[in-house]
VOVEX-906521 format. One line per 3 residues: number of its first residue (from 1); their letters; for each residue x, y, z of N, C-alpha, C, CB. Coordinates in Angstrom, 3 decimals. Glycine has a CB too. Example, Ala and Ser with C-alpha at 12.3 -4.5 7.8 and 13.67 -1.06 7.14 Angstrom:
! VOVEX-906521
1 = as = 13.190 -5.690 7.800 12.300 -4.500 7.800 13.200 -3.300 7.800 11.308 -4.473 9.046  12.850 -2.250 7.080 13.670 -1.060 7.140 12.900 0.030 7.870 14.084 -0.598 5.725
***
This chain:
! VOVEX-906521
1 = xxx = 7.179 0.284 -49.972 7.073 -0.784 -50.958 6.043 -0.475 -52.037 6.720 -2.082 -50.274  5.086 0.401 -51.726 4.016 0.699 -52.665 4.586 1.178 -53.985 3.066 1.745 -52.087  4.094 0.568 -55.069 4.533 0.962 -56.387 5.823 0.303 -56.825 4.690 2.421 -56.435
4 = xxx = 6.474 -0.461 -55.949 7.727 -1.110 -56.285 7.461 -2.454 -56.935 8.600 -1.278 -55.043  8.145 -2.706 -58.053 8.005 -3.979 -58.731 8.831 -5.048 -58.024 8.426 -3.856 -60.199  8.293 -6.268 -57.990 9.062 -7.378 -57.435 10.096 -7.825 -58.461 8.131 -8.561 -57.032
7 = xxx = 11.119 -8.567 -57.998 12.135 -9.069 -58.922 12.017 -10.581 -59.049 13.553 -8.674 -58.449  13.018 -11.193 -59.710 12.941 -12.618 -60.025 12.968 -13.514 -58.794 14.069 -12.995 -60.934  13.293 -12.972 -57.622 13.264 -13.788 -56.411 11.848 -14.155 -55.991 13.955 -13.062 -55.282
10 = xxx = 10.882 -13.376 -56.426 9.485 -13.616 -56.055 8.648 -13.655 -57.334 8.958 -12.510 -55.068  8.395 -14.843 -57.809 7.605 -15.001 -59.030 6.239 -15.631 -58.770 8.367 -15.841 -60.028  6.116 -16.354 -57.652 4.874 -17.088 -57.384 4.481 -16.891 -55.921 5.039 -18.609 -57.711
13 = xxx = 3.303 -16.341 -55.711 2.773 -16.138 -54.368 1.448 -16.883 -54.247 2.591 -14.621 -54.056  1.238 -17.552 -53.116 0.004 -18.297 -52.887 -0.706 -17.738 -51.655 0.296 -19.815 -52.713  -2.021 -17.719 -51.716 -2.828 -17.165 -50.626 -3.794 -18.209 -50.073 -3.607 -15.932 -51.110
16 = xxx = -3.767 -18.366 -48.755 -4.823 -19.101 -48.057 -5.814 -18.035 -47.596 -4.257 -19.974 -46.829  -6.942 -17.967 -48.273 -7.889 -16.848 -48.078 -8.806 -17.155 -46.888 -8.741 -16.599 -49.378  -8.334 -16.871 -45.700 -9.046 -17.266 -44.486 -9.672 -16.047 -43.803 -8.093 -17.990 -43.517
19 = xxx = -10.845 -16.267 -43.217 -11.450 -15.232 -42.382 -12.751 -14.640 -42.892 -10.495 -14.151 -42.208  -13.278 -15.143 -44.005 -14.522 -14.575 -44.540 -15.676 -14.691 -43.546 -14.897 -15.270 -45.847  -15.828 -15.884 -42.968 -16.939 -16.102 -42.045 -16.824 -15.260 -40.795 -17.021 -17.551 -41.666
22 = xxx = -15.614 -15.180 -40.230 -15.413 -14.382 -39.017 -15.604 -12.896 -39.293 -14.016 -14.631 -38.441  -15.188 -12.455 -40.480 -15.376 -11.052 -40.876 -16.871 -10.711 -40.875 -14.753 -10.784 -42.285  -17.677 -11.601 -41.435 -19.123 -11.360 -41.490 -19.739 -11.406 -40.096 -19.805 -12.393 -42.399
25 = xxx = -19.319 -12.371 -39.284 -19.882 -12.519 -37.943 -19.629 -11.283 -37.097 -19.298 -13.747 -37.254  -18.445 -10.682 -37.232 -18.116 -9.472 -36.484 -19.064 -8.330 -36.831 -16.674 -9.055 -36.757  -19.676 -8.415 -37.994 -20.586 -7.360 -38.456 -22.050 -7.760 -38.340 -20.275 -7.000 -39.892
28 = xxx = -22.286 -8.874 -37.648 -23.657 -9.325 -37.449 -24.308 -9.852 -38.704 -24.475 -8.218 -36.907  -23.502 -10.310 -39.660 -24.007 -10.804 -40.935 -23.758 -12.305 -41.042 -23.344 -10.057 -42.115  -24.507 -12.986 -41.912 -24.270 -14.430 -42.092 -22.916 -14.683 -42.759 -25.402 -15.063 -42.939
31 = xxx = -22.355 -15.852 -42.516 -21.047 -16.195 -43.078 -21.044 -16.070 -44.610 -20.653 -17.623 -42.664  -22.180 -16.366 -45.208 -22.264 -16.308 -46.666 -21.934 -14.912 -47.192 -23.657 -16.723 -47.131  -22.308 -13.891 -46.430 -22.009 -12.518 -46.844 -20.498 -12.288 -46.886 -22.677 -11.506 -45.887
34 = xxx = -19.790 -12.861 -45.933 -18.339 -12.734 -45.911 -17.698 -13.332 -47.153 -17.778 -13.395 -44.674  -18.230 -14.456 -47.618 -17.679 -15.077 -48.825 -17.931 -14.197 -50.052 -18.293 -16.478 -49.038  -19.082 -13.541 -50.073 -19.388 -12.645 -51.189 -18.420 -11.469 -51.234 -20.827 -12.135 -51.082
37 = xxx = -18.148 -10.867 -50.083 -17.200 -9.765 -50.013 -15.792 -10.271 -50.298 -17.260 -9.082 -48.636  -15.490 -11.463 -49.797 -14.175 -12.056 -50.034 -13.895 -12.277 -51.508 -14.057 -13.363 -49.300  -14.940 -12.575 -52.288 -14.768 -12.768 -53.729 -14.325 -11.470 -54.402 -16.075 -13.276 -54.363
40 = xxx = -14.844 -10.348 -53.928 -14.426 -9.050 -54.474 -12.977 -8.754 -54.087 -15.358 -7.917 -53.969  -12.596 -9.126 -52.866 -11.212 -8.949 -52.432 -10.274 -9.778 -53.308 -11.053 -9.345 -50.946  -10.687 -10.982 -53.621 -9.912 -11.856 -54.497 -9.577 -11.144 -55.813 -10.686 -13.160 -54.776
43 = xxx = -10.545 -10.499 -56.395 -10.314 -9.801 -57.667 -9.307 -8.668 -57.499 -11.636 -9.248 -58.223  -9.424 -7.908 -56.406 -8.503 -6.787 -56.177 -7.079 -7.290 -55.950 -8.967 -5.948 -54.969  -6.952 -8.369 -55.177 -5.630 -8.905 -54.865 -4.947 -9.414 -56.127 -5.735 -10.030 -53.827
46 = xxx = -5.676 -10.134 -56.961 -5.105 -10.663 -58.205 -4.623 -9.518 -59.085 -6.144 -11.527 -58.966  -5.434 -8.485 -59.180 -5.065 -7.331 -60.015 -3.798 -6.663 -59.484 -6.221 -6.307 -60.068  -3.719 -6.482 -58.172 -2.559 -5.797 -57.601 -1.293 -6.632 -57.745 -2.804 -5.476 -56.130
49 = xxx = -1.411 -7.942 -57.546 -0.243 -8.799 -57.714 0.307 -8.685 -59.134 -0.597 -10.262 -57.393  -0.572 -8.628 -60.107 -0.122 -8.446 -61.476 0.537 -7.091 -61.669 -1.282 -8.600 -62.435  -0.010 -6.065 -61.027 0.540 -4.708 -61.164 1.974 -4.611 -60.649 -0.338 -3.710 -60.416
52 = xxx = 2.292 -5.367 -59.588 3.645 -5.259 -59.018 4.612 -6.293 -59.605 3.584 -5.422 -57.502  4.121 -7.068 -60.572 5.031 -7.921 -61.315 5.097 -9.372 -60.901 6.346 -7.373 -61.224  4.156 -9.827 -60.077 4.139 -11.234 -59.699 3.546 -12.039 -60.855 3.324 -11.457 -58.381
55 = xxx = 4.270 -13.039 -61.318 3.894 -13.753 -62.538 2.893 -14.879 -62.300 5.122 -14.315 -63.191  2.840 -15.396 -61.080 1.930 -16.501 -60.789 1.322 -16.320 -59.409 2.662 -17.856 -60.883  0.024 -16.532 -59.315 -0.697 -16.452 -58.043 -1.560 -17.704 -57.909 -1.576 -15.147 -57.959
58 = xxx = -1.538 -18.292 -56.723 -2.411 -19.424 -56.425 -3.278 -19.061 -55.228 -1.587 -20.721 -56.147  -4.566 -19.340 -55.319 -5.465 -19.063 -54.195 -6.167 -20.349 -53.782 -6.505 -17.966 -54.566  -6.316 -20.497 -52.473 -7.006 -21.655 -51.896 -8.466 -21.261 -51.736 -6.368 -22.098 -50.511
61 = xxx = -9.292 -21.665 -52.697 -10.680 -21.223 -52.711 -11.617 -22.160 -51.961 -11.148 -21.079 -54.124  -11.401 -23.489 -52.119 -12.306 -24.448 -51.489 -11.581 -25.774 -51.371 -13.634 -24.604 -52.298  -11.467 -26.272 -50.156 -10.691 -27.494 -49.921 -11.578 -28.736 -49.972 -9.977 -27.418 -48.567
64 = xxx = -10.926 -29.886 -50.033 -11.670 -31.145 -49.981 -12.390 -31.294 -48.649 -10.731 -32.336 -50.209  -11.893 -30.631 -47.619 -12.526 -30.695 -46.293 -13.675 -29.701 -46.135 -11.491 -30.440 -45.216  -13.727 -28.693 -46.972 -14.755 -27.659 -46.826 -16.168 -28.164 -47.099 -14.454 -26.515 -47.750
67 = xxx = -16.286 -29.327 -47.721 -17.622 -29.893 -47.933 -18.295 -30.221 -46.607 -17.539 -31.153 -48.803  -17.535 -30.288 -45.521 -18.099 -30.600 -44.200 -18.812 -29.401 -43.580 -16.999 -31.081 -43.260  -18.665 -28.239 -44.181 -19.297 -27.039 -43.618 -20.817 -27.113 -43.782 -18.743 -25.757 -44.300
70 = xxx = -21.552 -26.234 -43.072 -23.010 -26.252 -43.198 -23.459 -26.152 -44.651 -23.619 -25.116 -42.393  -24.515 -26.867 -44.980 -24.984 -26.945 -46.363 -25.270 -25.562 -46.951 -26.239 -27.807 -46.438  -25.830 -24.660 -46.138 -26.146 -23.329 -46.654 -24.881 -22.572 -47.058 -26.925 -22.528 -45.608
73 = xxx = -23.818 -22.752 -46.273 -22.559 -22.076 -46.585 -21.921 -22.664 -47.838 -21.590 -22.177 -45.402  -21.914 -23.989 -47.945 -21.346 -24.626 -49.135 -22.115 -24.202 -50.380 -21.363 -26.162 -48.993  -23.435 -24.166 -50.257 -24.265 -23.770 -51.401 -23.958 -22.336 -51.828 -25.759 -23.910 -51.057
76 = xxx = -23.756 -21.461 -50.843 -23.436 -20.064 -51.156 -22.083 -19.950 -51.850 -23.443 -19.214 -49.878  -21.094 -20.713 -51.379 -19.765 -20.675 -51.992 -19.832 -21.192 -53.430 -18.756 -21.512 -51.165  -20.577 -22.272 -53.643 -20.704 -22.828 -54.995 -21.448 -21.858 -55.917 -21.437 -24.187 -54.953
79 = xxx = -22.381 -21.105 -55.355 -23.104 -20.098 -56.152 -22.135 -18.998 -56.601 -24.288 -19.481 -55.330  -21.294 -18.554 -55.674 -20.298 -17.530 -56.001 -19.334 -18.058 -57.065 -19.519 -17.096 -54.730  -18.953 -19.323 -56.908 -18.041 -19.940 -57.878 -18.692 -20.005 -59.259 -17.631 -21.357 -57.412
82 = xxx = -19.955 -20.385 -59.302 -20.671 -20.442 -60.575 -20.782 -19.076 -61.227 -22.053 -21.022 -60.373  -21.043 -18.059 -60.423 -21.129 -16.694 -60.953 -19.774 -16.247 -61.504 -21.611 -15.714 -59.856  -18.705 -16.638 -60.808 -17.365 -16.293 -61.283 -17.105 -16.934 -62.644 -16.293 -16.741 -60.263
85 = xxx = -17.472 -18.192 -62.794 -17.240 -18.880 -64.064 -17.954 -18.190 -65.216 -17.695 -20.327 -63.970  -19.109 -17.597 -64.928 -19.889 -16.953 -65.981 -19.249 -15.659 -66.497 -21.278 -16.660 -65.473  -18.420 -15.038 -65.682 -17.810 -13.754 -66.093 -16.287 -13.837 -66.145 -18.229 -12.633 -65.130
88 = xxx = -15.756 -15.020 -65.848 -14.312 -15.145 -65.655 -13.502 -14.876 -66.910 -13.990 -16.508 -65.151  -14.016 -15.242 -68.087 -13.231 -15.037 -69.320 -12.903 -13.561 -69.503 -14.000 -15.568 -70.559  -13.918 -12.720 -69.348 -13.703 -11.282 -69.513 -12.737 -10.752 -68.459 -15.037 -10.527 -69.435
91 = xxx = -12.938 -11.137 -67.210 -12.074 -10.655 -66.136 -10.640 -11.156 -66.319 -12.620 -11.099 -64.771  -10.502 -12.401 -66.767 -9.167 -12.971 -66.968 -8.419 -12.196 -68.040 -9.259 -14.460 -67.355  -9.103 -11.880 -69.128 -8.442 -11.138 -70.200 -8.118 -9.711 -69.771 -9.319 -11.121 -71.451
94 = xxx = -8.999 -9.112 -68.967 -8.740 -7.756 -68.463 -7.474 -7.727 -67.615 -9.937 -7.246 -67.640  -7.252 -8.799 -66.854 -6.098 -8.868 -65.958 -4.935 -9.662 -66.546 -6.508 -9.481 -64.643  -5.083 -10.099 -67.798 -4.030 -10.838 -68.517 -3.628 -12.119 -67.802 -2.804 -9.958 -68.698
97 = xxx = -4.608 -12.841 -67.250 -4.289 -14.059 -66.513 -4.794 -15.308 -67.211 -4.867 -13.988 -65.125  -3.980 -16.335 -67.141 -4.350 -17.682 -67.566 -4.873 -18.399 -66.338 -3.135 -18.453 -68.215  -6.132 -18.759 -66.338 -6.759 -19.404 -65.185 -6.602 -20.922 -65.289 -8.258 -19.018 -65.088
100 = xxx = -6.129 -21.530 -64.204 -6.013 -22.990 -64.115 -6.629 -23.422 -62.787 -4.507 -23.464 -64.227  -7.429 -24.464 -62.833 -8.063 -24.972 -61.618 -7.274 -26.155 -61.079 -9.527 -25.380 -61.890  -6.917 -26.087 -59.802 -6.210 -27.163 -59.130 -7.211 -27.956 -58.301 -5.058 -26.612 -58.241
103 = xxx = -7.165 -29.268 -58.406 -8.074 -30.081 -57.625 -8.824 -31.070 -58.507 -9.053 -29.199 -56.872  -9.644 -31.867 -57.871 -10.402 -32.905 -58.563 -11.709 -32.317 -59.078 -10.676 -34.112 -57.628  -11.795 -32.121 -60.383 -12.993 -31.520 -60.986 -14.175 -32.480 -61.028 -12.681 -31.046 -62.391
106 = xxx = -13.921 -33.752 -60.853 -14.965 -34.758 -61.101 -16.172 -34.633 -60.187 -14.388 -36.126 -60.953  -16.006 -33.945 -59.069 -17.119 -33.812 -58.125 -18.169 -32.811 -58.614 -16.594 -33.383 -56.757  -17.799 -31.970 -59.571 -18.701 -30.932 -60.060 -19.597 -31.456 -61.182 -17.900 -29.725 -60.548
109 = xxx = -20.777 -30.847 -61.359 -21.644 -31.240 -62.475 -20.910 -31.087 -63.816 -22.941 -30.391 -62.475  -21.343 -31.853 -64.804 -20.668 -31.881 -66.103 -20.564 -30.500 -66.726 -21.396 -32.811 -67.049  -21.631 -29.687 -66.609 -21.603 -28.362 -67.236 -20.580 -27.450 -66.552 -23.001 -27.718 -67.187
112 = xxx = -20.405 -27.606 -65.247 -19.410 -26.810 -64.524 -18.003 -27.255 -64.924 -19.609 -26.942 -62.986  -17.800 -28.556 -65.025 -16.503 -29.062 -65.480 -16.156 -28.517 -66.862 -16.506 -30.598 -65.506  -17.132 -28.477 -67.733 -16.913 -27.980 -69.094 -16.529 -26.505 -69.081 -18.170 -28.188 -69.950
115 = xxx = -17.180 -25.720 -68.218 -16.847 -24.299 -68.111 -15.436 -24.106 -67.581 -17.847 -23.581 -67.206  -15.043 -24.922 -66.605 -13.703 -24.825 -66.035 -12.645 -25.140 -67.098 -13.558 -25.780 -64.832  -12.861 -26.228 -67.824 -11.908 -26.621 -68.857 -11.856 -25.584 -69.970 -12.274 -27.991 -69.430
118 = xxx = -13.011 -25.073 -70.364 -13.050 -24.064 -71.422 -12.304 -22.800 -70.998 -14.505 -23.723 -71.785  -12.472 -22.396 -69.746 -11.787 -21.200 -69.259 -10.278 -21.393 -69.269 -12.262 -20.848 -67.848  -9.829 -22.579 -68.847 -8.396 -22.872 -68.872 -7.844 -22.760 -70.290 -8.124 -24.276 -68.308
121 = xxx = -8.568 -23.326 -71.249 -8.102 -23.322 -72.641 -8.170 -21.935 -73.272 -8.923 -24.296 -73.467  -9.248 -21.212 -72.998 -9.481 -19.924 -73.657 -8.612 -18.801 -73.107 -10.926 -19.540 -73.523  -8.050 -19.006 -71.909 -7.191 -17.967 -71.332 -5.715 -18.338 -71.390 -7.592 -17.701 -69.893
124 = xxx = -5.397 -19.440 -72.058 -4.021 -19.958 -72.073 -3.035 -18.990 -72.729 -3.979 -21.292 -72.800  -3.538 -18.049 -73.525 -2.652 -17.093 -74.208 -2.181 -15.972 -73.284 -3.365 -16.491 -75.413  -2.793 -15.832 -72.125 -2.448 -14.728 -71.240 -1.127 -14.998 -70.509 -3.575 -14.488 -70.227
127 = xxx = -0.333 -13.951 -70.251 1.022 -14.144 -69.711 1.103 -14.432 -68.217 1.825 -12.943 -69.994  0.104 -14.019 -67.448 0.140 -14.225 -66.003 -0.669 -15.467 -65.643 -0.407 -12.982 -65.254  -0.273 -16.136 -64.580 -0.927 -17.381 -64.185 -1.734 -17.190 -62.911 0.107 -18.491 -63.992
130 = xxx = -2.972 -17.656 -62.930 -3.816 -17.678 -61.741 -4.299 -19.107 -61.522 -5.021 -16.692 -61.880  -3.794 -19.743 -60.482 -4.268 -21.065 -60.078 -5.362 -20.904 -59.037 -3.106 -21.933 -59.526  -6.504 -21.529 -59.259 -7.586 -21.507 -58.280 -7.769 -22.921 -57.760 -8.915 -20.953 -58.900
133 = xxx = -7.428 -23.133 -56.488 -7.538 -24.459 -55.878 -8.959 -24.651 -55.365 -6.504 -24.636 -54.724  -9.687 -25.561 -55.997 -11.084 -25.787 -55.634 -11.335 -27.294 -55.622 -12.059 -25.056 -56.629  -11.999 -27.775 -54.560 -12.034 -29.205 -54.246 -10.611 -29.745 -54.270 -12.943 -29.985 -55.252
136 = xxx = -9.766 -29.016 -53.568 -8.331 -29.319 -53.542 -7.895 -29.715 -52.135 -7.510 -28.107 -54.033  -7.013 -30.711 -52.059 -6.348 -31.078 -50.816 -4.941 -31.532 -51.141 -7.130 -32.187 -50.059  -3.976 -31.093 -50.365 -2.591 -31.439 -50.633 -2.323 -32.931 -50.567 -1.702 -30.733 -49.670
139 = xxx = -2.894 -33.606 -49.581 -2.704 -35.053 -49.474 -3.361 -35.767 -50.653 -3.281 -35.579 -48.144  -4.567 -35.334 -50.985 -5.293 -35.920 -52.113 -4.499 -35.746 -53.403 -6.688 -35.279 -52.253  -3.874 -34.598 -53.565 -3.083 -34.328 -54.764 -1.913 -35.300 -54.892 -2.568 -32.890 -54.745
142 = xxx = -1.225 -35.556 -53.786 -0.083 -36.477 -53.817 -0.552 -37.897 -54.118 0.684 -36.442 -52.476  -1.650 -38.308 -53.485 -2.208 -39.634 -53.759 -2.595 -39.748 -55.232 -3.437 -39.908 -52.857  -3.210 -38.710 -55.768 -3.608 -38.695 -57.184 -2.388 -38.852 -58.087 -4.357 -37.385 -57.526
145 = xxx = -1.315 -38.136 -57.760 -0.095 -38.217 -58.568 0.485 -39.628 -58.535 0.950 -37.204 -58.071  0.541 -40.225 -57.353 1.094 -41.571 -57.210 0.236 -42.586 -57.951 1.206 -41.953 -55.729  -1.073 -42.492 -57.822 -1.960 -43.430 -58.508 -1.854 -43.291 -60.023 -3.406 -43.213 -58.065
148 = xxx = -1.651 -42.059 -60.503 -1.444 -41.849 -61.938 -0.195 -42.577 -62.409 -1.335 -40.349 -62.258  0.862 -42.475 -61.621 2.120 -43.139 -61.972 1.990 -44.661 -61.921 3.236 -42.683 -61.033  1.268 -45.177 -60.935 1.036 -46.627 -60.846 0.258 -47.110 -62.076 0.260 -46.983 -59.539
151 = xxx = -0.758 -46.331 -62.465 -1.559 -46.693 -63.638 -0.720 -46.711 -64.909 -2.724 -45.723 -63.802  0.343 -45.915 -64.923 1.247 -45.891 -66.073 2.255 -47.034 -66.038 1.982 -44.566 -66.128  2.222 -47.826 -64.964 3.107 -48.971 -64.870 4.395 -48.721 -64.108 3.435 -49.434 -66.218
154 = xxx = 4.501 -47.580 -63.438 5.714 -47.272 -62.678 5.836 -48.213 -61.473 5.703 -45.790 -62.211  7.017 -48.756 -61.291 7.261 -49.605 -60.125 8.200 -48.924 -59.126 7.849 -50.952 -60.563  8.913 -47.928 -59.600 9.722 -47.085 -58.719 9.389 -45.631 -59.042 11.267 -47.372 -58.894
157 = xxx = 9.171 -44.843 -57.998 8.709 -43.464 -58.188 9.704 -42.505 -57.555 7.295 -43.259 -57.580  10.090 -41.487 -58.320 11.033 -40.487 -57.836 10.301 -39.207 -57.463 12.109 -40.200 -58.894  11.012 -38.298 -56.810 10.433 -36.987 -56.498 10.043 -36.262 -57.780 11.428 -36.131 -55.681
160 = xxx = 10.893 -36.358 -58.800 10.587 -35.699 -60.070 9.319 -36.267 -60.703 11.763 -35.843 -61.038  9.111 -37.577 -60.559 7.894 -38.198 -61.080 6.656 -37.585 -60.427 7.923 -39.722 -60.847  6.701 -37.473 -59.105 5.548 -36.920 -58.391 5.328 -35.465 -58.777 5.741 -37.041 -56.869
163 = xxx = 6.399 -34.688 -58.787 6.279 -33.269 -59.143 5.630 -33.101 -60.509 7.655 -32.593 -59.132  5.995 -33.959 -61.445 5.483 -33.860 -62.815 4.026 -34.282 -62.936 6.324 -34.702 -63.739  3.485 -34.904 -61.902 2.102 -35.371 -61.958 1.188 -34.679 -60.945 2.064 -36.857 -61.729
166 = xxx = 1.682 -33.628 -60.326 0.836 -32.821 -59.448 -0.059 -31.908 -60.279 1.697 -31.989 -58.470  -1.085 -31.364 -59.644 -1.950 -30.409 -60.346 -1.174 -29.165 -60.765 -3.138 -30.011 -59.458  -0.047 -28.913 -60.102 0.760 -27.716 -60.369 1.960 -28.004 -61.269 1.243 -27.117 -59.062
169 = xxx = 1.914 -29.078 -62.032 3.051 -29.445 -62.879 3.392 -28.358 -63.899 2.758 -30.751 -63.601  2.448 -27.489 -64.182 2.640 -26.438 -65.196 3.365 -25.205 -64.667 1.304 -26.020 -65.752  3.698 -25.167 -63.375 4.293 -23.955 -62.822 5.294 -24.279 -61.722 3.209 -23.031 -62.284
172 = xxx = 6.179 -23.335 -61.408 7.128 -23.555 -60.312 6.408 -23.513 -58.966 8.257 -22.498 -60.349  7.020 -24.050 -57.911 6.396 -24.004 -56.586 6.327 -22.564 -56.079 7.178 -24.888 -55.586  5.457 -22.295 -55.124 5.354 -20.928 -54.609 6.612 -20.505 -53.860 4.145 -20.803 -53.694
175 = xxx = 7.001 -19.259 -54.050 8.096 -18.689 -53.267 7.590 -18.248 -51.902 8.738 -17.502 -54.009  6.346 -17.805 -51.862 5.764 -17.223 -50.652 4.321 -17.696 -50.505 5.830 -15.668 -50.694  3.976 -18.177 -49.325 2.591 -18.535 -49.012 2.099 -17.605 -47.914 2.468 -20.037 -48.574
178 = xxx = 1.007 -16.920 -48.187 0.429 -15.956 -47.248 -0.896 -16.495 -46.741 0.237 -14.564 -47.914  -1.035 -16.569 -45.413 -2.324 -16.946 -44.835 -2.868 -15.778 -44.034 -2.192 -18.210 -43.943  -4.098 -15.405 -44.351 -4.782 -14.351 -43.605 -5.576 -14.970 -42.462 -5.713 -13.528 -44.532
181 = xxx = -6.149 -14.126 -41.604 -7.094 -14.599 -40.605 -6.523 -15.082 -39.298 -7.860 -15.659 -41.167  -5.215 -14.854 -39.060 -4.570 -15.108 -37.768 -4.287 -16.580 -37.468 -5.421 -14.558 -36.684  -4.651 -17.491 -38.351 -4.308 -18.896 -38.133 -2.874 -19.138 -38.585 -5.291 -19.837 -38.890
184 = xxx = -2.233 -20.164 -38.008 -0.819 -20.419 -38.282 -0.614 -21.866 -38.726 0.039 -20.115 -37.035  -1.222 -22.227 -39.828 -1.064 -23.578 -40.364 -1.367 -23.566 -41.866 -1.996 -24.585 -39.618  -0.960 -24.637 -42.554 -1.163 -24.738 -44.003 -2.523 -25.335 -44.365 -0.060 -25.578 -44.621
187 = xxx = -3.123 -26.087 -43.462 -4.452 -26.661 -43.696 -4.527 -27.446 -45.012 -5.499 -25.555 -43.700  -3.537 -28.318 -45.229 -3.575 -29.243 -46.361 -3.433 -28.529 -47.705 -4.870 -30.030 -46.338  -2.702 -27.429 -47.715 -2.533 -26.621 -48.930 -1.115 -26.740 -49.462 -2.868 -25.145 -48.652
190 = xxx = -0.968 -27.199 -50.704 0.320 -27.264 -51.391 1.406 -27.921 -50.525 0.760 -25.861 -51.798  1.081 -29.060 -49.962 2.001 -29.702 -49.026 3.324 -30.070 -49.681 1.361 -30.941 -48.438  3.289 -30.616 -50.864 4.513 -30.988 -51.572 5.267 -29.743 -52.026 4.188 -31.885 -52.779
193 = xxx = 4.531 -28.796 -52.581 5.138 -27.614 -53.196 5.684 -26.617 -52.175 4.126 -26.925 -54.073  5.230 -26.706 -50.934 5.621 -25.717 -49.925 6.914 -26.066 -49.200 4.521 -25.562 -48.921  7.598 -27.116 -49.645 8.783 -27.603 -48.930 9.766 -26.490 -48.602 9.481 -28.665 -49.750
196 = xxx = 9.996 -25.568 -49.547 10.936 -24.474 -49.310 10.292 -23.102 -49.517 12.140 -24.619 -50.224  8.984 -23.051 -49.454 8.303 -21.760 -49.541 8.493 -20.986 -48.238 6.793 -21.953 -49.844  8.549 -19.675 -48.351 8.520 -18.820 -47.162 7.066 -18.662 -46.737 9.186 -17.419 -47.439
199 = xxx = 6.814 -18.777 -45.440 5.452 -18.690 -44.919 5.249 -17.358 -44.214 5.157 -19.859 -43.957  4.103 -16.741 -44.474 3.792 -15.445 -43.864 2.354 -15.493 -43.362 3.997 -14.262 -44.884  2.175 -15.223 -42.072 0.850 -15.244 -41.466 0.494 -13.842 -40.982 0.791 -16.262 -40.298
202 = xxx = -0.725 -13.414 -41.273 -1.148 -12.089 -40.797 -2.530 -12.182 -40.170 -1.150 -11.057 -41.956  -2.841 -11.227 -39.312 -4.112 -11.225 -38.600 -5.267 -10.698 -39.452 -3.989 -10.400 -37.346  -4.953 -10.013 -40.535 -5.989 -9.434 -41.386 -6.939 -10.507 -41.890 -5.361 -8.691 -42.566
205 = xxx = -8.230 -10.293 -41.731 -9.221 -11.214 -42.285 -9.307 -10.978 -43.797 -10.625 -11.020 -41.600  -9.519 -12.041 -44.556 -9.395 -11.944 -46.008 -10.180 -10.786 -46.634 -9.844 -13.226 -46.623  -11.444 -10.526 -46.258 -12.155 -9.425 -46.908 -11.479 -8.057 -46.737 -13.551 -9.354 -46.369
208 = xxx = -10.648 -7.921 -45.693 -9.942 -6.657 -45.451 -8.563 -6.627 -46.094 -9.808 -6.415 -43.962  -8.160 -7.683 -46.762 -6.827 -7.760 -47.359 -6.668 -6.665 -48.409 -6.585 -9.154 -47.989  -5.607 -5.877 -48.247 -5.399 -4.769 -49.168 -3.962 -4.672 -49.632 -5.810 -3.478 -48.524
211 = xxx = -3.674 -3.626 -50.364 -2.340 -3.442 -50.926 -1.275 -3.359 -49.843 -2.302 -2.191 -51.780  -1.575 -2.672 -48.752 -0.588 -2.548 -47.677 -0.248 -3.908 -47.072 -1.106 -1.607 -46.586  -1.243 -4.782 -46.962 -1.002 -6.124 -46.417 -0.118 -6.934 -47.359 -2.338 -6.861 -46.177
214 = xxx = -0.368 -6.814 -48.644 0.458 -7.526 -49.620 1.874 -6.972 -49.608 -0.148 -7.420 -51.035  1.988 -5.658 -49.549 3.316 -5.037 -49.489 4.096 -5.519 -48.268 3.189 -3.507 -49.461  3.409 -5.639 -47.124 4.078 -6.092 -45.899 4.587 -7.518 -46.053 3.124 -6.002 -44.698
217 = xxx = 3.771 -8.374 -46.693 4.192 -9.757 -46.916 5.396 -9.813 -47.850 3.034 -10.585 -47.495  5.384 -8.997 -48.896 6.492 -8.971 -49.848 7.757 -8.435 -49.181 6.129 -8.114 -51.078  7.621 -7.394 -48.389 8.773 -6.849 -47.664 9.372 -7.905 -46.745 8.365 -5.604 -46.850
220 = xxx = 8.506 -8.634 -46.048 8.982 -9.681 -45.153 9.723 -10.762 -45.942 7.806 -10.298 -44.370  9.192 -11.110 -47.100 9.854 -12.110 -47.943 11.267 -11.670 -48.305 9.039 -12.361 -49.219  11.420 -10.420 -48.701 12.734 -9.935 -49.119 13.705 -9.776 -47.948 12.586 -8.613 -49.839
223 = xxx = 13.189 -9.804 -46.729 14.065 -9.687 -45.562 14.689 -11.030 -45.185 13.287 -9.127 -44.376  14.252 -12.103 -45.821 14.708 -13.439 -45.466 15.803 -13.921 -46.424 13.530 -14.418 -45.471  16.648 -14.794 -45.921 17.675 -15.423 -46.744 17.265 -16.863 -46.990 19.080 -15.344 -46.067
226 = xxx = 17.037 -17.203 -48.238 16.567 -18.541 -48.591 17.777 -19.450 -48.823 15.654 -18.498 -49.859  17.915 -20.444 -47.981 19.112 -21.300 -48.025 18.869 -22.656 -48.690 19.627 -21.523 -46.624  17.629 -23.072 -48.774 17.299 -24.366 -49.394 18.128 -25.515 -48.805 17.523 -24.294 -50.912
229 = xxx = 18.311 -25.484 -47.504 19.043 -26.542 -46.831 20.529 -26.303 -46.735 18.807 -27.815 -47.517  21.026 -25.241 -47.411 22.439 -24.921 -47.363 22.752 -23.966 -46.239 22.890 -24.340 -48.672  23.900 -23.326 -46.344 24.345 -22.397 -45.289 24.157 -20.962 -45.770 25.841 -22.653 -44.902
***
């Protein structure tokens, strides 16, 4: 599969980036170190996905539930996120990606919100899409969409209404969702959008995620027949 371009059957891949803390613990290092290494893996994965022709990538960076983690770990993750925002424009243009943040931005300080919005606007000319889910939860997203529609005066709500008011309204749903770290669940990620996504779980911890792992997931995707409820 190495070096092979994907076709129109696979345009959007999403990653649940799991295993940073366990990767660090196996090496006798604090969990925060795993997140730092995982951030570098994130950059490599995004670049490779673009190289093989994937037009949209979504990554689960920080969930609404992750605030429950130890304060030191949350602080380290937010520090990494802040550092990313400071260099993201250059990296986004280097990789030709339009960065969009999925989730409720209101929890972040005003200056961070401004940087997120500015990055979304300033990279909008790039052809590839990178969704970064931060302070994101699938249930929260659906509730947000419904409340938006109620505020608009809707008394009857359709599936199309909800889809149009999700954080991902700007892109098609994922064709493939990949979770690293040996867990076998979605963990509140893209619950609405994953209705017909192909799911792929691997034992590789996120910091070790490489081209061969991505190739294996893509190969597995192409081995499946997508019926969408049909025969």
